[in-house]
Structure formats: C-alpha cells, structure tokens
N, C-alpha and C positions, 0 to 999 in steps of 0.2 A: 504494500500500500504506500509506503514512503518511497522517496526517490524520484528522480526526474524533476521537472519544473512544476508539476501539478499532481494532484492526487490521482493515481491510476487505479480507480476502483470500478470503472465501467459505468459509473453513474454520478451525476451531480444534480440534485433536485433543484428546480428553479421555480420560484414563485414570482411571476411577473407583476409589477405594479400596474395599476390602472392608468396612470399618467403616461404620456408619450415618452419614448426613450430619450429624445433629444433635450435633456434637461441640463447637461453640463455639470461640472463640479460645484459644490456649494461654496459659500464664502468660508474663509478659515474659521471665523467665529462659530458658524453653524457646525462645521466638522468638529471643532473643539468641544462644543456643547454635547454632541452625540457621544464622543469618546468619554467625556466626563460622566454622562448618564450611565453608560455601560459600566464604567469603573465603580460608580456608586452602587449599582445593582449587584454586581458580582462581589463587591466588598461586603455588602450587607449580608449576602449569603454565606460568605467566608468558608465555602466548601462544605457547608453542612448538608446540603441536599444530596450530593453524590460522593462526598468524600474527596473531591478534587475542586480546586479553584477554577472558576469560569473566566477569570481575568486573563488577558493575553493579547497577542498581536491582532490588530483589526485593520481591514482595508475597506474604505468606502469607494466603490467603483462605478463609473458611468458606462453603461453598456454601449452607448453610441460611439464614444471616443476611445474607450478602454483606459482613460485616464483615471488615476486614483489618488486619494489622500490616505495616509497611514498614520497610525499612532506610534510606530516604531520604525527604525531603519532596517534595511535588509541586512542579511549576514553574508551571503555570497557576493553581492554587489551593492555598493552604497546607493541610496536614493537621494534625490534632490531635497535638501533641508530647507524648511521655512519656519523658523522659530522652533516650536515644539512639535511641528508636524513634518511629514515627509510626503513627497509627491513623486509620481512616475507614470509610466504607461505599461499596462500588462501585455506580455507577448500573446500572439494569437493562440498559442497552445493552451493558455489558461482561460477557461470559460469565465465569463462574468455572470455570477449567480449569487443567490442567497445560499451560502454553503460554507464549508471549511475546505481550505485548499493548501497543499504543500507547495511552497514556492519561495525562492530566494532564501533558503536556509531556515525558514520558519513554517509552522503550521498556523495559518491565519484564519480568523473569522472574517469572511467576506460578506459585505452588505451591498446590495445593488441600489443605486440611486434612481429615482428620488426616494428618500425614506418616507414612511407614513407620517402624516402631519399630526394625527391624534397621538397624544403623549402615551396613552396606555398601549395602543397598537404598536407604537415605536418601541416601547419597553419590552413587549412580548417578543417581537422579532429579534431584538438585541439578544435576549437570553436564549431564545430558540436556537439561533445560529451559533452563539457562544457554546452551547451544549454540543453541537455537532463537532466542534473543535476538540472536545475532550472525550467523546463517546467511546473511542477505541480504548482509552485508558481505563474505562470502567466496565469493560467486557461487553460492549454493545457496538460492535463494528458495523459500519454502513453496509447495507444490503439492498437487494431488490427482489421482488417476487411478483410474478404475474397474477392478476386477480380476474381471471376470465369469468368467474361466477358473478361478479358485480356488473357485468354487462347483460345478464339474463334478467327476465322479468321476475322470476322467483328470488334471485339473489338481491336485486335492487329493492324489491318489496320488503324483504326481511331487513335489509340495512336501513331503509327509511323508517321503518317501524322502530328499529333499534335506536336511531337518532331521536325519534320522538319520545321514546321511553327515557332515554338519558336526559333529554331536556326536562321531562317531567320530574326526574330525580333532582335536577338542579333547582327546580322551582318549588320543590316540596317544602311544606311548612312544618312538618313533623317527621319523626323517625319512621313511623309506620308507612306514611306515604312514600318516603324515600326508598324504603326497603321494597315495597311492592313495585315501584317503577323500576328499580334496579333489577329486580328479579324478572320483570317483563323484558328488559333489555337483554338479559342473559338467555331468556327463552328464545327470543328472535335470533340471537347469535347461534345458539345450539341447534335450532331448527334448520338454519341455513347451512351450517357446517355438516349436519347429518346428511343433507342432500347433495352436498358437494364435498366429497371426502378429502380433497386436497386443499380445501379452503382454510382449514384451521392453521396449518403451518404457514401458509402464505400470508394470511391476515395478521397472525401473531408477529411475523417477521417485520411487516411494515409498521405495526404499532410499536415495536421495540425501536424502530428507526425514527420515523417522522412523528409517531404518536407521542413518544416520550420527549422528543424535542419540543413539541408544542405544549405538552404538559409542563415542562420545565419553564418555558417562556411565560406561561400564564401564572404559575405559582410564585415566580420571582419578580413579576412586573410591579409589585406593590400596588395592586389594583384593589381598592376598597370595595368594589362591586364585582369581584371576580366571578362568583357563581351566576349572577345575573347576566354578565357579559358572555359567559360560557353558554348559558341557555340561549342567548341571541345568536351566538355562533352556531349552535346546533340547529336552530331554526333555519338559518341560511343554508346549512348543510342539507337540509331536507329538500332543497330546490336545486341541488347541483345536478348538472347534466351528465357528468362522467365521473365515476367513483374509483375507477381502476387504480389510479395513483393518488387520489386525494382523500379517500375515506378516513385514513388514520389521523389526519389533521383534526378531525372532529371526534372520533371515538376515543383516541388515545388520551387527550387531556381530560375527557369526561370520566373514563375509567380510573385515571390516576387520582383525580379529585375525590371520587367516591371511595377509592382505596384509602386515601388519607383519613377519611372518617371511619371506615370499617376496620382498618388495620394500620394504625399510624406508623408502625415500624416496618412496613412492607418493603421499603427500599433497601434497608440494611439486610433483610432476610432473603431477598429475592435472588434466586439462582441464575437469573438472566435467561432462563429457558422457558419457564412457565408463561403462558399468555396472561395478559391483564384480566380478561374476563374470568379465567380460571382462578386467579388470585382473589378476585372480588367474591366469587362464589364461596371460596374457603373462608374469607374474611366475614362474610355475612352468615355462613353456616347453612347455606341453601344449596339444593341440587340445581343443575342446569337441565331444564326440561327440553326434550327434543321432539316430542310427539305432536301430531297434528291437532289434537284436541286442545292441548295446552297453548299451542300457537294461536289457535282461533280465539280462545278465551282472552288471552292477553291482547291479541290484535283488535278485538272489539273495543278495547279501552283506548286505542290509539289510531282509529280511523282506517282499519284494515280494508274495508270495502272500497273506500275512496282511493287508497293507494293502489290496490289491485287493479282498479279500472284505469287509473292513470298509467300504470306500468304496462298494462296490456296494449293500450293505445301507442305508447312509446315504442314497444317492441315491434309493432307493425311498421312504424316509421323508420326505426333503426335498421330493420332488415334491408330496406332499400339503400340506406347509407352504407351499410357493410357490403352489400352486393356491389355498389359502385366503387368502393375502396378496393375490393378484391379484384374487380375488373382492371383497375388501373395499376395496382401495386403487386399483384400476384400473377394474373393471367396476361397482362399487357407487357410490352417491352419496358425494361427498367434499367437504370444505372444502379448497380449494387456495389457498394464500396466496403472493403474490409475494415471493421472497427474493433476488432479484438485488441484490448489494451488502450483504446482511445479514451479521451476524456469527453464527457457529455455535459450539456446543459439542456434542460427541457422544461416545458410547462406541464405540471402534473394534472392540471385541470382539463387538458385536451389530449386524452389518451383513450383510444378505442381498441380493446382486445380483438385480435383477428386470428383465433386459434385455427390450426396448430402452428401457423407460420410465425406468429409473434404478436406485436401490437403496433398500431398506427399512432404516431405522435404528430399532432397538429403543428407543433413548434419544437424543433430539436436542432442542436448544434453538436457536431462531432469534430474533434481535432485529433489528428493522428500524424504518423510520420510522413504521409503523403500530402498533408495540407489540412484544409478546413471545409466542411460541408455545412452550409447554413440552410435550414429548411423552415419555411413559413407556410407551407401548403401541403402537408402530409408526407411523412416518411415512415416506412415500415422497418421497425427494428426487430430482427429475428429473436426468437425466444431464447437463444443462447447468447445473445448480445455480441454476435460476431459479424453481422452484416446489416447495413442500413441501405434501404432501397428507395429510390424516388422514380417517378414516371419519367421515361426518357423521351417520349414523343415530343417533338418540337424543340429538343435541346439545341443550343447554339454555342459556338465558341466565343469566349470573351478574352479580354486582356489578361485576366488572372487565371482563367481556366475555362469553365463551362457554366452555363445557366439554363434552367428550364422553368416550367410553370411552377412557381412557388419555391424554387431552390437556386442556390448559387454555390459553385465549387471553386475554391481557390487551390490550385495545385502548386506544390513546391517544385523547384527545378529537378529534373530527372524523373518525373512521373508523368504518365500519359494515359489516355483512355484507350482501351483495347476491347475488341469483341469478347464477350463471355461465352460460356459453354452453350447456353440456350440461344438459338437464333433470335436476333433482334435485341438481345441484352448486351450491356456494356459493363465494364469494370475498370479498376485502376491497376496499372502495372508499372513497374520500374522500366524506364526507357533502356532499351538494349544498346 
C-alpha cells in the first residue's frame, strides 16, 4: 500500500462537491482557519476514539488546477513556503479527492476544494478524511466490495426500509422506541442478506471502510444536534438513486451511534471482523430476524408498500438503463485500458453494478504508468479492478492522446493505442 507517489490501493473514494470545480485556491487566511479547525478537533479527541491521533499532514487541493495548500512541507521534495503554509501542484499521478494519499514522503489527509460552507458539515468531512489517514494503523485497511444486491428491487427495498428504521432510532424519544426501531433495522438487514448470501461480507467491508469514517466524522464534529442531523442525513439517504458505493455513508454512522448507546466500549473490544449490525444485535441482546413474516411486520411500520411500489417502478426503468450500458460498454467496441495497480478517483454516488462484468462509474479517473484516463460519461471497471473500458465509437486523436464521448486519455511518451483481441476493440500498449 505504501510506496510510489500515491496510495496504490486500487481505489480512492471521491465525494464531489456540488459547486463547480473551477473555484481556485482559497485565501491563506481561509486555509489557515481550516487547518486550525482540524487541529482543534483532533486535539480535542486526543486519540481517545481509536487509540491513534487524527492530527497530521493535510492538503487542500483544487481539482481544476491541481494546485494545493498544505499545513506541512514535503519530505522528498520541498514545497513553496508562504508563512506557515506550503503551496505546490500535484502530479497527474495523484488523484484529487477527499481521501488519504501517500505522496512526497508523507501520508496526507487530502480535502478537495471548495470545502463545505456549513461549519458542522466542514467539521464532519475534516474528521472523516483524517480517519482515512490512520485507518490502516488501527487494523481497518481500505477496501472495496461490489454491492450488486443494492441494484435489485429487493435489495434496495430492504436498504431503504433499513435507513428509515435507523432514522426512527435516531429520532426516538425513549429507550423502548429506540430498541424497536433498531431491531427493525436489523431485521431488514438480515432479510436482505439471507436472500443475497454474498451481501453480508460485502456490506460489512464497506461499512468498516466508509461507514466508520463517516461515523468518526460525525462523533468528533462537536455537533450539539448530532442525532438530529444524522436523522436528516438518513432521510436524504432514502432518496439516493444509486447505493452500490454510497450506502455505508448512511448506515455506518447510524450503527456506530447506536452502538455507542448499547455498548459504549465496543470500539476497544471490536475484533475488526464482526459487522456493525452484528455488534449492535449483541449489544442490544436481540436476534436478527431473517424470515418473511418478521420482515413484513417490521416493514408495515416503515412504509413497506410505498417503497415496494417505488422500487418496482424503478426496476423497470433501470432495466432499460442497464441494457443501454451493456450495449455500449460490453457488446459494442470499447477502449479497454489496463488499470491493475492504478490509482483511482470516482464519484460513489454514480455507480451502476453490471454483473458479472463489473460496475459502471459515471465519473472515474485512472492514473497508471501509461498516463491518465478521465471519464465523465460512463466507464466500466471490471470486477477484478484490472480493466477500465469506455465506448470507442467516434474516438478521435488529440494533442495529449485520444478522446471520445465522455472521456479523455492522456498518454505518456512511449505508449500507443493498438487493436485488442476482440475485433473492433482497442487497448494501450508500449510502443515497439
């Protein structure tokens, strides 16, 4: 995982801000205030949450220009100093993302500009991304896991009901209400995983990665209305169009906060293997129901009929979307580039599973030894994370390399496009 100029883990999760990219770097005073707030938050925690300090190197990076402001100098190469701050430009190999990245001799917390304006939202993302910098130290290495079940009507129905139950638990006014809502959430989780046998390991993995990061952000943000804000977060989650890469941002913090109530010492006792729902079931002393009758009874309390109808309609519409993606990125001519060992940046809110081939990312960036592929109009990442494909029809040569509908490829010297094994397909090869 360490080594090279960036973290070679095969994934870097990106949460794109709603504002346009062309924001530029903030004034030095704004950057200083951000660094001071991060320092205040992590100092207040003092390593109590995970046994490791969240304080450390931070980069504020502009995705349009790749310019950054840092709170520390580089180790391998000195940065331009401006008072207590440091400036520079990230190499193309380093994705600009909300993440942790190994570069210039340090493991940095990277935050993508513009930062959220709301102070609470800003504090949450500060501590969320600071946690990613230390997660490997506490036995929770970054991972990825396909969530094909969350593109099905059954899987989405159960997840939306789970989000509603978790929201009810956040809004509960007494322990009995909270326990019933928590048990309902566990029932929806158990029902879904009983019908999709591979879902438990995949969902647990993502909650250990992004779910725990979001939980950490929320409990360390010094938010006086934390549970009310989390309830609102879950309400918004109920309307998300694609859950395959985003669900854990909602379920993870909710299960973590409920665990804080049910088993306050859970973090110190956690073996890093058990899933958060299983820990909560033990903490509450309740079983996880998986049968249809329990699902229906619990579902009646959270709008089951409404959700089922909405998801049935979505499934019919989504079938057309998936068919069109398959026609373009599986059956049609593609440019397929090797990405084993590449660094990635992507939008987790725009991911469509396309089993068994992999998943389609509406926005994805891959940087490898051959150059950089920027996709803003659907790219198919294979299930083994070794190949990224874009539609080749209409591709044209550019000064930097090639471009097609929704993608641009910048090739390094010594690399060229060559026909691939299947007729009509292309790939990248070293120039002979």
